[in-house]
C-alpha positions in Angstrom: 7.3 0.8 13.6 3.8 2.1 13.3 1.7 -0.5 11.4 -1.3 1.7 10.7 -0.1 2.3 7.1 0.4 -1.4 6.4 -3.0 -2.3 7.8 -4.7 0.5 5.8 -2.9 -0.5 2.7 -4.1 -4.1 3.0 -7.6 -3.1 3.9 -7.9 -0.7 0.8 -6.2 -3.3 -1.5 -8.6 -6.0 -0.4 -11.6 -3.7 -0.7 -10.6 -3.2 -4.4 -10.3 -6.9 -4.9 -6.6 -6.8 -5.7 -3.9 -9.2 -4.8 -0.5 -8.0 -3.7 0.8 -9.0 -7.1 -2.0 -7.0 -8.9 -1.3 -3.9 -6.8 2.5 -4.2 -7.2 2.1 -4.5 -11.0 -0.2 -1.5 -11.2 2.1 0.6 -9.0 5.3 -0.5 -10.7 6.7 -2.1 -7.6 7.8 -5.6 -6.5 5.2 -7.8 -4.8 7.7 -8.2 -2.0 7.7 -4.4 -1.4 3.9 -4.4 -1.0 4.1 -7.4 1.4 6.8 -5.8 3.5 4.8 -2.5 3.8 1.6 -4.4 4.8 3.5 -6.4 7.4 5.1 -3.2 8.8 8.6 -4.5 8.0 9.3 -1.7 5.5 8.2 2.0 5.7 7.6 3.3 2.2 9.3 6.4 0.7 7.1 9.3 -0.4 7.3 8.3 -4.1 6.2 4.7 -3.2 3.2 6.1 -1.4 2.3 8.2 -4.4 2.5 5.1 -6.7 0.4 3.0 -4.3 -2.2 5.7 -4.0 -2.4 6.2 -7.7 -2.9 2.5 -8.3 -5.5 2.3 -5.5 -7.3 5.5 -6.3 -6.9 6.8 -2.8 -5.1 9.7 -1.0 -2.1 9.4 1.2 -4.3 10.4 4.1 -6.3 7.3 3.5 -3.2 5.2 4.1 -1.8 7.2 7.0 -5.0 7.7 8.9 -6.4 4.2 8.8 -8.2 3.9 5.4 
């Protein structure tokens, strides 16, 4: 699985000073979901990407293209 999205998610999350728990709460997701995406274990559905981007104030391109 391509881990670019996971690395980008972690980089953007950390640059905003958010924990996985904080991001998960803001996006309406489980912390485990955020963790699995960052580790490249789980590839998010489109609606999950939208929720994450909304919570982070970024675009999907930021996640898919390396933040």
